[in-house]
N, C-alpha and C positions, 0 to 999 in steps of 0.2 A: 696337310696343313698349306703348303704353298701351292701358287697356280701358275709356276712357270718352269720351264726345263733349263736347269743350269748347265753353263757350259763347263767344259772339261776341269779349266785351272780353277772355276769355282768351287767345284766338287772337292778336288785335290786339296784346295786350301780348307775348305769346310772340315775334311777329314782330320787335319792337324788340329783346328781349332777346338775340336769336340774333347780332347783330352787335356789341353794345357791352356793357360792365359797367354794369348797370340796378339802380336802386333803384325797386321796385314798392311804391307806397302805395295800399292796396286796404282797405276797409270790413271789419271782422272778419266772418268767415263766408262771404266771397265767393270761397273758393278759391283762396288764395295758393299751396297745396300742389299743385294740379293745374299751376300754371304751372310750378313747379319741376320737376315729373315730367315734362312735356312737353320742356323744356329739358334734362333729364338724357338723355331717349331721343335727343333730337338730336344732343348732344355724343358720346354713345357710338357714334351711326352715324358721325359725322365721324372720331372717333378709337377705334376698336373696342378698342385695347389700353391704355385709359386707365382712370382711376377717377374716380368722383364723390365728393364730400365734401360732407357736410351738417352745419352747426353749430347748435346750439340751446342757449339758457342753462339748460334744466333736464331731466332724466331722463324725465320722464313726456311734455315735448314731443318730444324726439326719439324716444321710444317710437311716438307717434302717427305721425311721418314714416315709421317701419319699416312700422308696420302699414297706412299709405296705399301703400307700393311693394309689400307684399305682395298687396292687393288689387287695385289698379290698374296694375302694372307686370309686364311680362312678363320674369320673371328667376327664376331657381332662389333659393331660400331661402339657401342655402349660400354664395351670392355677397354677402349682406347681412350686415354686421357692425355692432354697437353698441358705441362705446368709452365708458366712464366709469371715474370714480376706482376703482369697484369692480372693475375688469377689470386683472389685473396687467399691467405695461409689457412683461414678454416676451412674455404671452399677444397684447396688443395689436399688437406687432411680427409676431407669426405670423399673427394675422387679417388684418392690412394686406396681408401677401402673396398670401393666398388669396383676399379680397375684391375685388368690384368696385364697391360702394356701401356707403360708411361713414358712419354717424351718429354724432355726438360732441359731447359737451359742450366748450366751448373751452379749460377750464382745464388738463383732462388733455392735450390736444392740443398745447398750449405744450410741456408736458414731453416730449412724444415728439418734438416739433421740435427742442427744446433739444438731446435726446440723441441725435439722428440716428436713431431708431427706424423713421421713417416718410419717405418721398419725396414731397415736395409736387411735384416735377417730374412726377409721373405723373398727377397730377389734372387734368382738362380742365374742370371745373366746380366751383366753390365757391360752396355755397349758404348764406346767413346769415339765420336767422329772427329777429324782434324786433329789427331793425338799428339801431333808434333806440339800444342799448345801445354802439353802437361810439364811444364818446366816452371823453376821458381815458385811463386805462392799462387800461381793460377789455379782456380776453384777445381778443377780436376783432380790437382794432386790430394786435396783434402777429401773429395767425394770418394775417390779409389781407395784411400788408407781405410777411412770408415767402413767401406763395403767390405773390403778384404778381412777386416778384423771381425766383423759382426755377422756377415752372411753365413747361413747354415750350408749352403752348397756354392760357393763362390765359383764364377767363370767370368774373365774378363776378355772382350775383344775389342782391339783398338785399331782404327784405321785412319790411314794418310795416303797421299800422294806422295809427299815429301817429308821426310822425317827430321831432315837437318842435313847440313853439309859437311858434319865433322862428327867423329866418333864419341867424343865428349858429349855432343848434344844428344845423339841417339842413345846413348848409354843413360843418360837423365832420365828421358821418357821412359824407357825401359824398366828403370829402377821405380820411378814414380807410379807406373801403372802396374807393377809386379807381373811384368811379362816373362814367360818361361820360353816362349819360341817365337821365331819370326819367319813370316813367309812374304819373301821378296819377288815382285814380277816386275820386269823392265820391258820397254818397248820391243826388246831384240829377243825376249824368251820366245821359244818356239810354240809353246801353248797359248801364249797371249797375240802374237804377231798377227794372227789371221783376222784379228777383230781390231787391231789398231789402225786407225784412219791417219793418212798423211796429213801433215800440217805444214803448209808452206809459210815460211817466215822471210818478211821483206823489210830490209831496212831503209827508210827515207832519210836522207842527210839535207840538212837545210843551213844556209849562211846566214849569219846575222847580217842585217842591212846596216847601211852605214850610220843612220840616226839611232839605231839601238846601240851600234858599236861606239858611237860617241858618248852615249850615256854610259855605258861599260866603262869607258876609259875614266870618267871621272869618279865612279864608284871604286875603280881599281887603284886610283890615285889616292883616295881617301884610305884605303885598306894599306897601301904601301907606306902611308905617312904614318900612320897608328903603329904598325908593325916595325917601323923605324924607332918609334919613341920606346918600344920595349926592349930594343936592342940597345939603345942608348941608356935606359935603366938597367941594363946588365941581366935582363930576364930571357932574352931570345939570342942564342948564341950561333944561329944558324946563318950561313952566308948568303943563302936566297931567301929572301922575304916575300917571294911572290904569293906563296900559298902555305897556311899553317892549318892542319885540320881542326874540326871542332872539338873533336876527342884530347888534341893536345891543348887547346884553349881552356876547356873545362876542367883539365887536370891542372893547370897552371892556376886558373881562378881559385881552386879550393886550396892549394898549397899558399897561394897570397893571403887569404883569408886567415888560415891558420896563424901564418906569420904576423899577421895585423893584431891579433890577440896578445901576442907576446912583445911584440917591438914597437916601440913608439917612433914610426918612421913615414913621413907624409908620403915618400915615395911608393910605398907599397899600396896606399888607397888610391894613389893616382893611377898606378899600374891596373889595379881591378877596374877603375872606371873606364880606362883605354880598353881593356878586355872586352869589357859589355859594348863599346862602341863597334869594335871589329866583330863581334858576333851577330850583332844587328845589320851591318854593312853585308856581312858574308850571306845573309838571309836574302837580302835586297838584290845582290848578285844572282843568286839560285834562282830567283822570280824571273829576273830578266833573260837570264841562258836559257831556262828550261820551261817557262811558262807563258807569260803574255805581257802586254803593256797595262792591261787592266788591272790585274794582279799586283802588279810593280807599282803602278800609280796609287792604287787603295793603301799599299803598306807605306810609301813614302809619305802620303797626305797624312796618314795616322801619325808616323813619326814627327811630323812637322807641327800638327796639332798638338801633341802632348808635349813637344818641346817648350811651348809657351805658357804651360800650366804645370808641367812636372818639376818638383824639386830635384830630382837626380840628377848628378853632375853629367853624366854619360849622355843623357837626351840632350841637355842643354848644349853641350859640345857639339853634338851631331848636326843640330838645327842651324847652329852657329857657322859652321864649317863652310868655306867658299865651294869646295868639290862637292859636298851634298845639296848646297842650294843650287848649284848649276845642274847636277844631275835631277833634283825636283824639277825645275823651269822646263828642261827639255823633255822630261817625261810627261809634264803637263800639256806640252805643246803637241807631242804625238798622239796624246789621249784625246785632246781636242779636235785635232785632225783626222782621228780614227784610223790612225796607223797601228797595225797589227803585227803581231809576231808571226815570222814566216811559217812557223807550225801551224798555227791556227788558220792560216791562207792554205796551207797544203793539206790539212784535215778536212776544210770545207770542199775544196777541190775534190778530195778523194771520195768523200760521202756522197756529193753530189753526183758523181760518176757513176758510182755503184748503184744509187738508187734509179738513175736514169736507165742504167743497163737492165735492171732487173727491180721494179718495185718493192718486189716482196722481200728483198735482202735485209736479213737481221744482223744488225751490228751492236758490239760493245765497244765503247771508248772509255779507257781508263785514265783517271787523272789524279794526280797525287793531291792535289789541293781543292778544297771544298769551293772556295769563292771562284777559283778559275773554271771549275766544272759547270758552276751557274752561267759564268759568261760564255763557255762553250754552247751550251744548251740554247741560250739566246741568240747567238750566232748561227747555230744551224738551222733553227726554226725560222729564221730569215729566208731559207732557201725554200723554193715551192715545192720541192719533191720529197723534202724531209720531214719527219714528224720525231722530235726528240723529245725526251723525259730525264729527269735527273733522279739519281738514286743514291742517297748517301745515307751515313750513320744516323743515330739519335743526337738531339740538340746538345750542343756543346755551349760553354759560356761564349758570349759574343757571336755565336754562328748559328745559322739557321741548321734544322735537321729534320727527320722523318721518324715517326714512331714505327715500331715494328708492324702495327696494323697497316699502316699507310705503304710500309716497305712490301709487304705482301700483295697489298692491291695492285702498286705499280708491276711488280713481276708478273702479276696474273695478266695484266693488260698488255704487257711485253709478249707474253706466251700466246695470248689470243690475236696478236698482230695490230692490236690498236694504235700501236706506233712503231717504227722499224729501228730508231736508235736508244739505245740505254747508255745515258753518259753516268760513270759511276766513279766514286771513290774506292778504298781498299775495302769497304763492307762487301763488296761483289766479288772479290776475289774468292772467298772460300765455299765451295760445296755447292753453289746454285746450280739446281739442274733445270737449265733451258735447253729443251731438246734440240732445237736448231738454231745455233748461231753461226751464220756464215762467214762473219768478219770480226776478228778482235784487233782494236786499235790501241796500242801503247802511246799516250800523248807523251810519255817520256821513259828511258829506260830506268829500271831500278836495280839498285846495287844486291837485292836480297835475291838468293836463288829460290827458296821457298815461294816467294810472292811471285817471281817471274814464271814458276811452272804453273802457279795456281791462275795466274791472269791468261796465260796460253792454254790452259785447260779448259776454259770456256767454250771454246770452239773444237771441231773435229770429233764429237761424240758419235754421231751417226754416220756422217759422211765427212768427205775430205774437207778440212778447215784451212783458214788462212789466218795470218798475224802479221800486220803492219806496225812498225816501231818507228817511230819519229824521233830524230835526233839532230841537235844542234852542233855543228862541227866545231872542234877546237873549245869545247867547253867540258864541264864536270859531266855532261850526258855520256861523254865517250869513255870515262873513267868507270861510270856505272855500268856501262855495257859490259865492259870487260871483267868488272869485278863480279858480276851476276854468272857471266859465261864460265868462269873459272870454278865459282863455289859449285856451279851445276855439275861440272865436269868431277869436282872433288866428290860431291855426293854420289853420282854413279859408281865411282871407283869404290867408294866406302861400301855402297849397298851390295856390290859385288863380293867385298870380303866378308861382309856379313854372312853370306850363304855358307861359306867355308869355316868362319871364324866366330860363331856365336857365342862361344865360353869368354870372348874378350869383353862381351857386351852385357852378357846375361850370367851373374853369379849364381853358383848353385846354391839354393835355397834349402836350409835343413827343414825337415818336417817335424814342426811343433804341435802340440796339441794347443787347441783353442783355449785361451784363459781368460777369465771375468776381469777385467781390469777396473772394474766399478769401483770408485772411492765414494766414501759417505760423506765427505766432506762437501759443504753446500756454499757455493758462491753466486750471490746476485751481480749482474752485469746490466749495464745500462743499454737500452735496445739500440742505441747509437752505434755502440761498439760492435756490432755484429760482424762487420766487415772487417774487424781487426784479425790479424794472424794469433793474437794472444788467445782469442775466444777459441780458434781452430784447435791451439795447443792443449788449451785447458780440457776440451772435449777428449783429444787424445789421450790426456792423462786419466779419464774416466770419471773426471769430477761432475757433482750433480750441479749442473748449471742452469741457472733462471734467468732469462732475459725480462727486465722491468723497465718502467721509467723511474730513473733516480733523480732527486731534485738537486743533489750537490756533490755527486762522486761518480766515477765511472765503475768501481767495483766496491762491493759491500762484503766483507771477509767475516764479519760478526757484529754484533749489537753495539760494538765500540770502535770498530776500525773500518774506516772509509779510505778509499784508494783514489786520487786523480792520477791518471795514467796520460804520459806525453810522450810522443817520440822527440828526438832531439830537434828536428825541424819544427814541429807544432810548438814545443817549449819556446823557441826563439819568436816565432809568429805570434805567440800569445803575450810576449812581453811588448811587441811592437803595438798590438792593437788592445793592449789593456786587460786582456780576459784573465791573464794568470793571476793578477792580483784579487779579483773579485772571486775566483774560483778557490784560491788559498783562504780568503775570507770564511767562505761558505763551509770549507772543510774544517776549519778551526770553530766555527760555531757549532757545528752538526753533530763532531765525532770526539771522542774522550781521545781516541789514538788516531789523529789524522796522519796520511802518508803520501808522498808523491813520487812516482816511479818514473823516470827518464829513460827511454829506451833507444839505443841506437850506438853505431861506433863512430859516428861523425863527431868532428870537434865542433861543439856548439858556437865558438868563436869566428867559424870559417863559413856559417850557413848564409848569413844575411849581412849586408851591408851596416851592422849596427855596432856601435863603439863598446869595445869589451867591458869598459867600466859600467855602461848600462846593464849588461848581463851580471857582473860581479855584484852590483847593487841589488839587483833582484834576488839573486842567491842569498845575500846576506840579509834582506828583508825577511824572506820565506824561514831561512833558518833560525835568525836571532829574534827578530821582532815578533814573528808568530810561532816560533818553536815548532814548525813543522819539518820532520826529518824528509830527506831526500836521498833515495837510491837510484843508482844506475846499473843498468842491464844493457846487454849487448843485442838481444835478438827475441823475437817473440817466445822462444821455447825457454830461455833463461828466465824471462817476465813470468810466464805460467808456472813455471816451478818456484818460484820466489812466492807468488800469490797462494799455490797450494801449501807450501810449508807454514805461512804466516796464517791462512785460515784454518789450518788442522789444530796449531798450537792454541789459536784463540778458541775455536770451537771446544777443545778439551777444557778449557778454563771455564767458559761462559756459556757452552751447550749450543745447541742447533736450533733453538726455537727463537728464530728472529725473522724480521720480514723486511722489505724497504722501508716502511713507515718507522721501524725501530732506528733508521737512521738519525732521526732529529733529536736532539738533546732538548729538553723542554724544562724550563724551571719556573717563569713567571706564569701566572694564570691566564694573561693573554696567550702566550706561547702554546699553553696546554690546550687552550680551546681552537686555536689555530691548528694544532697538530692533530686533534680529535677529527675535527671537519674533514682536513686534508685527506685522512685514511679512507674516506668514503669512495666508492667507485667513481673513476673518471673525473673527481675534483683536483687534488693535489694541492699545493700551496697556492697557485694562481688564481683558484677559484675560491679557496677557503675563506680568503680576507673579503671578498666583495658579498659572500653569503652572510659572513657574520656582521658586516657593515649594514647590509640591508635589513637583515632581521634582529640584530641587537644581542641574541644570545643562542647557544647551542640549542636549547630547549625549543624557542621559536621556530628554529629551523626544521626540527624533528616534527613538530605539530604542523608546520605550514601545509597548505593545499599545493596541489600539483600546479595548479595555475598560478600561485602567489610564487613558486619556486621559479616558473618560467620567465618572470618578469626580470629576474636578475641577469645581468649581462653575462652572455656566453654559456648560459645553462641550457636553455632550449628545452623542447618536449622529450626528447629521447633522454636526456640527462636526469630531467624531472621525474621522469616515471621509473628510471632505475632507481634514484634516491627514495621514492615513495615505497618501491618493492622492498627494499632493505628497511625501511622504517615500519612498516606495516604488516610484513609477513611473518606468521608464525614460526619460531624455530623449532626445527626437527633434528632429534638427535641421529 
């Protein structure tokens, strides 16, 4: 079935993978894909009627696996399918039935599992790429759990170049992916070493010029002044106030917000405001030290602009501060005079020299910040010998971005040599197979060992590679350099220990009979809740879950119980934006037994800068004025268990014969008419009222011609046709 000759180490690793769920840790560019191809062929030979499922974090990455199968696997292309968010759920369900090997991003697959559009029972091999992501609540964890529980012939192959820098992280990955064995190869292993290409790493250090140092001085003075204020308030007990980490500041902020809910002390709120000022200025300093004048200028200008209309004390204090005003003026002057950060100048010199030496040289430049990456592309394209292009993730709030389709097009053009420099953010760090990259440039060091290895691994795949890392002397760049260095050393020590101490990581699993945990309890959930951890936990409990559009609740547990679900953060935010009161009114009106569940272990008084009495007032209104009970849970698992128990008790009393449309309590004739029409396909309460207003009665709506229905706003030809089909079609038992 495969069309390549495996290397000896690939064959050895494959032999281990056939018998156990295996985590394969292999240096970048050493052919992890080929091991998956070999195991896929083996599983299909054992179970010819089964399917193979591969999951990867991004569309470009799963497209690469698809191309590998087309090239090196003997199978008809019609039996290969790609699932992403751009493929409609109905189409994915259809493709699942007709395909043998499916490549998917995990998030969309979660929804297919929840909606029961796919059958994991049919899958004999689950491949998980970039397996180090299988921690916390990342989608890999849910997919692997469902697969391990449901598959008739389960086998998992997890692949990564860098599983984590400590034994705890690696243990979590192994637990979440049901790993039973680990195959580790490093650059020094004798069976891998002949295939490893040397990578030459060069550190290029730059000094901040005087004009940037002057601006730096005023930002530091601002920070020192605010840190001294914290000391004066008795909140900072360090003798050295030159630097406090972001983690320390966030911890202090949470503690202060919690205290503010209990104590009437103005100094606490003053300290919270000072902390916010410090964090904003620390970000400005990071931009100055590690990025460039354009990025710093944009950020300071935004702060200045926000200061004139913002109501928050922190922003107002920042823009009034003399040190900030001075730093802003100096940055504006540098920006107007086109003064650049020495890193950017050095980068232009390096790229120009490389392309003049060899116009065919391919380079990837990694940059932490999207806005700065845009500026780098613009500056490089001003050079005659350079053709640069941007490669960033999908659109985020307030930022430009690329769809996955555009990302693929950019990579294809880069591979084809249509441009020679790819300027990328972190989205290009993982798994991209670009056959020949001669030089990788880090615009800044990064403290993460995993990301450092992934960036570096984009070169040296087929021949000797080069890496250049730009670093500003006497700044946080130096700290990040050594942080990544020590973490990587620790990772290699850990990997060596894994070979001889697997028992520390992989707890022995008892062989248990596969049991059917299906629960006959029915729960309807609003389709917008599908990304919630609660949904996944309900699926794990075996609940018969139906995703639907609910008008006034997040979960429907019976004909009389509707539940509004809030995390602690969303609960506080919905007080501020006014949603909570409207949602409570809707619950009270539509359900006999409404309920609000608030999930999380955060103190609700410490989440936002909102007075404690505002929160207490809302709690009193909900509980007393509306009589709606509130229950607190700690995490998604506890929430799901509570929903299950309530639903089970309710359905024993009232039965399971209820639908989302039974959520509406109707009493008046008007409400009965609206309820009747809202239950029609695609209508809901939003369109029920215009229809009744337009036709005057339920009878007139049912007797109306399709053309008449189309005249009602937001109905349109498709909805009108669906309505006529319901009205006119003969009922068949």
